[in-house]
C-alpha positions in Angstrom: 11.9 -23.5 6.5 8.7 -23.9 4.6 7.7 -24.8 1.0 5.0 -22.1 1.1 5.6 -18.7 -0.3 6.5 -16.4 2.6 5.2 -12.8 2.7 5.8 -10.1 5.2 3.2 -7.4 5.2 3.5 -4.3 7.4 0.4 -2.8 8.8 -1.5 -6.1 8.2 -4.0 -6.0 11.0 -6.5 -3.9 9.1 -7.4 -2.4 5.7 -5.4 -3.3 2.6 -2.8 -5.3 4.5 -5.4 -7.5 6.1 -7.2 -8.1 2.9 -4.0 -8.9 1.1 -2.9 -11.4 3.8 -6.1 -13.4 3.4 -5.9 -13.2 -0.4 -2.4 -14.6 -0.4 -3.4 -17.2 2.1 -5.9 -18.6 -0.4 -2.9 -19.7 -2.5 -1.3 -21.3 0.6 1.1 -18.5 1.5 2.8 -18.1 4.9 2.2 -14.6 6.2 4.2 -12.5 8.7 1.4 -10.2 10.0 2.9 -7.0 11.3 0.9 -4.8 13.6 1.8 -1.9 15.9 -0.5 -2.1 19.0 -3.7 -4.1 18.4 -2.8 -7.7 19.2 -6.5 -8.8 19.1 -7.0 -7.5 15.5 -3.7 -9.1 14.4 -4.8 -12.4 15.9 -8.1 -12.2 14.0 -6.2 -11.8 10.8 -4.0 -14.9 11.7 -7.2 -16.9 12.2 -8.6 -15.7 8.8 -5.3 -16.6 7.1 -5.4 -20.1 8.5 -9.0 -20.6 7.6 -8.2 -19.5 4.1 -5.5 -22.2 3.8 -2.4 -20.3 4.8 -0.1 -20.1 7.7 0.8 -17.1 9.8 2.6 -15.5 12.7 1.9 -12.1 14.2 4.7 -9.7 15.1 4.3 -6.4 17.0 6.7 -3.8 15.7 6.5 -0.1 15.2 8.2 0.4 11.8 8.8 4.0 12.7 11.6 2.7 14.9 14.6 1.1 13.1 15.3 -1.3 15.9 11.8 -2.6 15.7 12.1 -3.1 11.9 15.1 -5.3 12.7 13.1 -7.3 15.3 10.3 -7.8 12.7 12.6 -9.2 10.1 14.5 -11.3 12.6 11.2 -12.9 13.6 10.4 -13.7 9.9 13.9 -15.2 9.5 13.7 -17.2 12.7 10.2 -18.6 11.8 10.6 -19.2 8.0 14.2 -18.9 7.1 13.6 -16.7 4.1 11.2 -14.2 2.4 9.6 -14.3 -1.0 7.5 -11.2 -0.7 7.8 -7.9 1.2 4.8 -5.6 1.1 5.4 -2.2 2.6 1.9 -1.1 3.5 2.0 0.6 6.9 1.7 4.4 6.7 1.0 7.4 8.9 1.1 11.2 8.5 -0.5 14.4 9.5 -3.2 16.1 7.4 -2.5 19.9 7.7 -1.8 22.9 5.6 1.9 23.3 4.9 2.2 26.4 7.1 0.8 24.4 10.1 3.3 21.5 9.8 5.8 21.1 12.7 9.2 19.5 12.6 7.8 16.5 14.4 5.2 16.1 11.6 7.9 16.1 9.0 10.2 13.7 10.8 7.4 11.2 11.6 6.2 11.2 8.0 9.7 10.5 6.7 10.4 7.8 9.3 7.1 6.0 8.8 6.7 6.2 5.1 10.2 6.5 3.5 12.8 5.3 5.9 10.8 2.3 7.0 10.5 1.3 3.3 14.2 1.6 2.7 15.3 -0.1 5.9 12.7 -2.9 5.4 13.8 -3.5 1.8 17.5 -3.7 3.0 16.5 -6.5 5.4 14.1 -8.2 3.0 16.6 -8.4 0.2 19.0 -10.3 2.5 16.3 -12.9 3.1 15.3 -13.2 -0.6 18.0 -15.8 -1.4 16.1 -17.2 -4.4 14.8 -13.9 -5.7 11.6 -12.2 -4.7 9.1 -9.4 -5.0 8.8 -6.1 -3.2 5.7 -3.9 -3.4 5.2 -0.5 -1.7 1.8 1.1 -1.3 1.5 4.7 -2.5 -1.4 7.1 -3.0 -2.5 9.5 -5.7 -1.3 12.5 -3.6 2.1 11.5 -4.9 1.2 12.7 -8.3 -1.5 15.3 -7.7 -1.7 18.1 -5.2 -4.7 18.7 -2.9 -5.4 20.3 0.5 -3.7 19.0 3.6 -1.9 16.1 1.9 1.5 17.6 1.2 3.3 15.8 4.0 2.1 12.4 3.1 2.0 13.0 -0.7 5.6 14.2 -0.8 6.7 11.1 1.2 4.8 8.8 -1.2 6.4 10.5 -4.2 9.8 9.8 -2.6 8.7 6.1 -2.1 7.9 5.9 -5.8 11.4 7.3 -6.7 13.0 4.7 -4.4 11.0 2.0 -6.2 12.7 2.9 -9.5 16.2 3.0 -8.0 15.6 -0.3 -6.1 14.3 -2.0 -9.3 17.5 -1.3 -11.2 19.8 -2.3 -8.3 18.0 -5.5 -7.4 17.1 -6.8 -10.8 20.3 -8.8 -11.1 19.3 -10.6 -7.8 16.0 -11.7 -9.4 14.0 -9.2 -7.2 11.3 -7.1 -8.7 10.3 -3.9 -7.0 7.0 -2.2 -7.8 4.3 0.1 -6.3 0.6 0.3 -6.1 -0.8 3.9 -6.1 -4.4 3.9 -4.7 -7.0 6.5 -5.1 -10.1 6.7 -2.9 -10.2 3.2 -1.5 -13.1 2.3 0.9 -11.2 1.9 4.1 -10.7 3.3 7.6 -8.0 5.6 6.3 -10.4 7.1 3.7 -13.0 7.8 6.4 -10.3 9.4 8.6 -9.1 11.8 5.9 -12.5 13.0 4.9 -13.4 13.6 8.6 -10.6 16.1 9.0 -12.3 19.3 10.2 -13.0 21.6 7.2 -12.4 18.9 4.6 -14.6 18.8 1.5 -17.4 16.3 1.6 -16.4 12.9 0.1 -19.3 12.9 -2.4 -17.9 16.0 -4.1 -14.9 13.9 -5.1 -16.7 10.7 -5.8 -18.7 12.5 -8.5 -15.5 13.4 -10.3 -14.2 9.8 -10.5 -14.9 8.3 -13.9 -15.9 5.0 -12.3 -18.2 6.9 -10.0 -17.3 5.1 -6.8 -14.4 4.4 -4.4 -12.2 1.4 -4.9 -12.5 -1.7 -2.7 -9.8 -3.2 -0.5 -10.0 -6.4 -2.6 -9.3 -4.5 -5.9 -6.1 -3.1 -4.4 -5.2 -6.5 -2.9 -5.7 -8.2 -6.2 -3.4 -5.7 -8.0 -0.7 -6.4 -5.4 -1.2 -10.1 -5.7 -0.7 -9.8 -9.5 2.6 -8.0 -8.9 3.6 -10.9 -6.7 2.6 -13.5 -9.2 4.6 -15.2 -12.0 2.5 -13.2 -14.6 4.3 -10.0 -13.6 7.9 -11.4 -14.0 8.8 -8.7 -16.6 7.4 -5.8 -14.6 9.7 -3.9 -12.3 10.3 -0.3 -11.3 6.6 0.6 -12.0 3.9 2.1 -9.9 0.4 0.9 -11.0 -2.4 3.4 -10.3 -5.6 1.9 -9.0 -8.0 4.9 -8.8 -11.0 4.4 -11.1 -9.6 7.1 -13.4 -9.4 9.9 -10.8 -5.9 11.0 -11.6 -6.5 11.3 -15.3 -9.5 13.7 -15.3 -9.3 17.5 -15.3 -11.8 20.3 -15.4 -14.2 20.9 -17.0 -15.6 17.8 -15.3 -18.4 15.7 -16.9 -20.8 16.3 -14.0 -20.6 20.1 -14.7 -21.7 19.8 -18.4 -25.2 20.8 -19.5 -27.2 19.8 -22.6 -26.6 19.1 -25.3 -23.2 17.8 -24.1 -24.5 16.3 -20.9 -26.6 13.3 -21.8 -26.5 9.6 -21.0 -24.3 7.4 -23.2 -26.2 4.9 -25.2 -24.7 1.5 -26.3 -24.2 1.3 -30.0 -23.6 5.0 -30.6 
């Protein structure tokens, strides 16, 4: 048992999960760093967490497999005796047109993104004896349709529906359940998606974002950290969009305007 806040983060050896682990460590949290294969990367995160003032263990588990989810949460229970935070961050899917999706593509996307969240939450709630926070990562493909993203976007939409149902059921236990829906976030995953053969160049999308740039890992981590903080006590069942305004714009786009409509804004106008 520890006096530190205890967080379990799936997919914590890289990207958003890694940045969040170090962010929470700065407040002294104890982190269960889940990874699938790369033990060296996970150990790097453990060292970063400890250098930031936190404590950590690393646990190899493929959350696509129910028995490995059990092993992950058993390790958290054995090490810390409880959980305060569960962050469902690990994700995987296939980026194909709908007619090219196979049964194995559909099954894997469900198992990795939806089933792992539900099974993980069931285990997490049992360890949150004093209340807690659950946050799932989503993406803007859950609310907007664009090429090759149907398999993952539909799964993330399901995750956001589960968030609402969980929030209602677990509120009497003092457990808040929320989501963070990320747009184009500067990460390995973003590079992978925009390198799918035939995909539109990333800069054609960046120009459409009102903020004019991709988001950073830290900006997403800070949003999650807020949802884990006392300041978000009265927020549950919500999915916060972190996308620089991408999901609120529609054609005609500002970049396609011409004078006199297209001109720089001047302060004081």
